[in-house]
Every structure is written in C-alpha cells, then in structure tokens.
C-alpha positions as CSV (number, residue, x, y, z in Angstrom):
1,M,-19.2,22.7,7.7
2,Y,-15.5,23.1,8.9
3,F,-12.9,21.3,6.9
4,P,-9.1,21.5,8.1
5,E,-6.8,21.6,6.3
6,L,-3.9,21.4,9.4
7,A,-3.4,19.7,12.7
8,G,-3.3,22.8,15.5
9,I,-5.4,25.7,16.5
10,D,-7.5,28.0,14.2
11,I,-9.4,31.5,14.8
12,F,-12.4,32.2,13.3
13,K,-14.3,35.1,14.2
14,Y,-18.1,35.4,13.0
15,Q,-20.5,38.3,12.9
16,S,-24.4,38.0,12.6
17,V,-26.9,40.2,11.0
18,G,-28.3,42.7,13.4
19,T,-31.2,44.9,13.3
20,A,-31.4,48.5,14.8
21,E,-33.3,47.0,17.9
22,L,-31.1,44.0,17.8
23,P,-27.5,45.0,17.1
24,S,-25.3,42.3,16.4
25,Y,-21.6,42.0,17.4
26,R,-18.6,40.3,16.8
27,V,-17.2,37.3,18.2
28,G,-14.6,35.1,17.5
29,G,-13.4,31.7,18.9
30,T,-10.7,28.5,18.4
31,I,-10.9,25.3,17.6
32,D,-7.9,22.6,18.0
33,V,-7.5,20.0,15.3
34,S,-6.1,17.3,15.9
35,A,-4.1,15.3,13.1
36,V,-5.7,13.3,10.9
37,N,-4.4,10.0,9.8
38,K,-4.9,9.4,5.9
39,A,-4.1,5.8,4.4
40,P,-1.5,4.6,2.8
41,T,-0.2,4.3,-0.7
42,S,0.6,1.2,-2.6
43,Y,2.6,0.9,-5.6
44,S,2.1,-1.1,-8.7
45,K,5.0,-2.4,-10.5
46,T,5.9,-4.4,-13.5
47,V,8.5,-7.1,-13.4
48,E,10.5,-8.6,-16.1
49,L,12.3,-12.3,-15.3
50,D,13.9,-12.9,-19.2
51,G,14.1,-16.9,-18.6
52,E,15.0,-16.4,-14.6
53,T,12.8,-19.1,-12.8
54,H,12.6,-17.0,-9.6
55,Y,13.3,-12.8,-8.7
56,Y,12.6,-11.2,-5.5
57,I,10.2,-8.0,-5.4
58,R,10.6,-5.6,-3.1
59,L,6.6,-3.9,-2.3
60,R,6.4,-0.1,-2.1
61,G,4.7,2.0,0.2
62,S,4.4,5.3,1.8
63,D,2.7,7.0,4.8
64,P,1.3,10.5,4.7
65,E,2.6,10.3,8.5
66,N,5.7,8.2,8.2
67,Q,4.5,5.6,10.1
68,L,5.6,2.0,10.1
69,L,3.9,0.2,7.1
70,S,2.7,-3.5,7.3
71,Y,2.0,-5.2,3.8
72,E,-0.4,-7.7,3.2
73,I,-0.7,-10.4,0.2
74,T,-4.1,-9.8,-1.2
75,S,-4.3,-12.0,-4.0
76,L,-2.3,-14.8,-4.7
77,P,-0.5,-15.7,-8.4
78,F,-1.8,-18.4,-10.8
79,M,1.5,-19.2,-12.3
80,G,4.4,-19.1,-9.6
81,T,4.6,-19.0,-6.1
82,L,5.6,-16.5,-3.6
83,Y,7.5,-17.0,-0.6
84,Q,8.7,-14.9,2.4
85,V,11.7,-13.5,2.7
86,T,14.0,-13.5,5.8
87,A,16.4,-11.2,7.4
88,A,19.8,-12.4,5.7
89,N,17.6,-12.5,1.8
90,D,16.9,-15.9,1.7
91,P,13.9,-17.8,1.1
92,G,11.4,-18.0,3.8
93,Q,7.6,-20.1,4.3
94,P,5.6,-20.1,1.0
95,I,2.7,-18.0,0.9
96,I,0.2,-20.1,1.0
97,A,-3.3,-17.9,1.2
98,A,-4.7,-14.2,0.4
99,G,-4.5,-12.3,3.7
100,T,-0.5,-13.4,4.8
101,V,1.4,-10.3,6.4
102,L,5.0,-10.3,5.1
103,T,7.6,-11.0,7.4
104,S,10.1,-9.6,5.8
105,P,12.1,-6.4,7.3
106,T,12.7,-5.3,3.5
107,N,9.4,-5.7,2.1
108,H,10.1,-8.5,-0.1
109,V,9.3,-12.0,-1.7
110,L,10.5,-14.5,-3.5
111,Y,8.3,-15.2,-7.1
112,V,8.7,-18.8,-8.1
113,A,7.7,-19.0,-11.9
114,L,6.4,-23.1,-11.8
115,A,7.9,-24.8,-14.3
116,S,5.9,-25.8,-18.2
117,S,5.5,-28.5,-19.6
118,S,5.2,-27.2,-23.1
119,A,7.5,-24.0,-24.5
120,M,5.8,-20.9,-23.8
121,E,7.5,-17.8,-25.0
122,E,5.9,-15.0,-23.0
123,V,4.1,-15.8,-20.0
124,S,2.7,-13.1,-17.5
125,D,1.1,-13.9,-14.0
126,T,-0.5,-11.3,-11.2
127,F,-0.6,-10.9,-7.7
128,S,-1.1,-8.4,-5.6
129,Y,-0.7,-6.3,-1.8
130,S,-2.3,-3.7,0.2
131,V,0.0,-1.6,2.9
132,S,-1.6,-1.2,6.3
133,D,-0.8,2.5,8.8
134,G,-2.4,-0.2,11.8
135,Y,-5.5,2.2,11.1
136,L,-5.8,2.6,8.0
137,K,-5.6,0.3,4.4
138,S,-3.9,0.9,0.7
139,K,-6.4,0.3,-2.1
140,E,-4.9,-3.1,-3.8
141,S,-1.7,-2.6,-6.2
142,A,-1.0,-5.3,-8.9
143,I,2.3,-6.8,-9.9
144,T,3.1,-8.1,-13.3
145,V,5.3,-10.9,-13.6
146,Y,6.4,-11.3,-17.2
147,N,8.4,-14.2,-18.0
148,N,9.7,-13.4,-21.6
149,E,11.5,-17.2,-22.0
150,I,10.5,-20.2,-19.8
151,A,13.2,-23.4,-20.7
152,T,11.3,-26.7,-20.3
C-alpha cells in the first residue's frame, strides 16, 4: 500500500527477485499525487458572563488548506437564546433550530441568557457548532457559558 504525505510527483523504483534462468531488472515509475482535502477543526470555548445578560461569542475554526469555512450551530443552549449577528455587529434573527448556518462575516453569535424567576448563583449552559470547508465537516465543539451572578 502507498500512503503519500504530500501532493506532487513521487518517484519510485522496484526490483523483483529473479532466478538464474529469469534475471530481475530494476524498473521505476512516477505517481502524480493530487492534494488530499483534510477536515477542518472547530474549537471549544468557555465564556464567563459575570452577571451580564448577553454576550457576543466568536466561534473559531481552521482549515489545513486555508479554505473558506462556514459555521453551523449543531445544538442549541437550554438556558439562553442564540442570535445571528449582522455585519454591523448588531443582533439579527434568533437561531431557533440546530443546523442553522451563521450569516455573520465575523463568525459571531449573540448569546442572551433567559430571565430567571429565582436567584441563581452559578448557572452554566452549553451549545455546539461545527465548521465545514464545503466538502468535509469538523467534529462538534462545545461553547460553555457560565453566568456567575444572575439578577432577578
């Protein structure tokens, strides 16, 4: 089996084992290895609100081939709401379903904590996302939101 590490032309030579009656000759060849697309990577993150009710969160991803990435929310938070963010960094439409692709050119979402009916000292919430290069998707990454002080 042949597992190339890089794209481009690779040269190889081989020789079979011969006998006295059938000698072996050394031969060679070339293989033109096309670039192989590798999956992009998304990154988990923890955010501390410290009593704030909303927070802009930048989602991060990278691609080994530096292809343009799209960001998809794969699970929603339970104790807050996510919003799209406009090019002017203003709140946009609420994200109401997993599978929503971000429209923000800066890969931001706005997290807004739900109002609480009783005082809670420390609340955590989580949502997930993945990135895609148009061919392959990353594994999901989690964004964990801690709110240390929620006002009632």
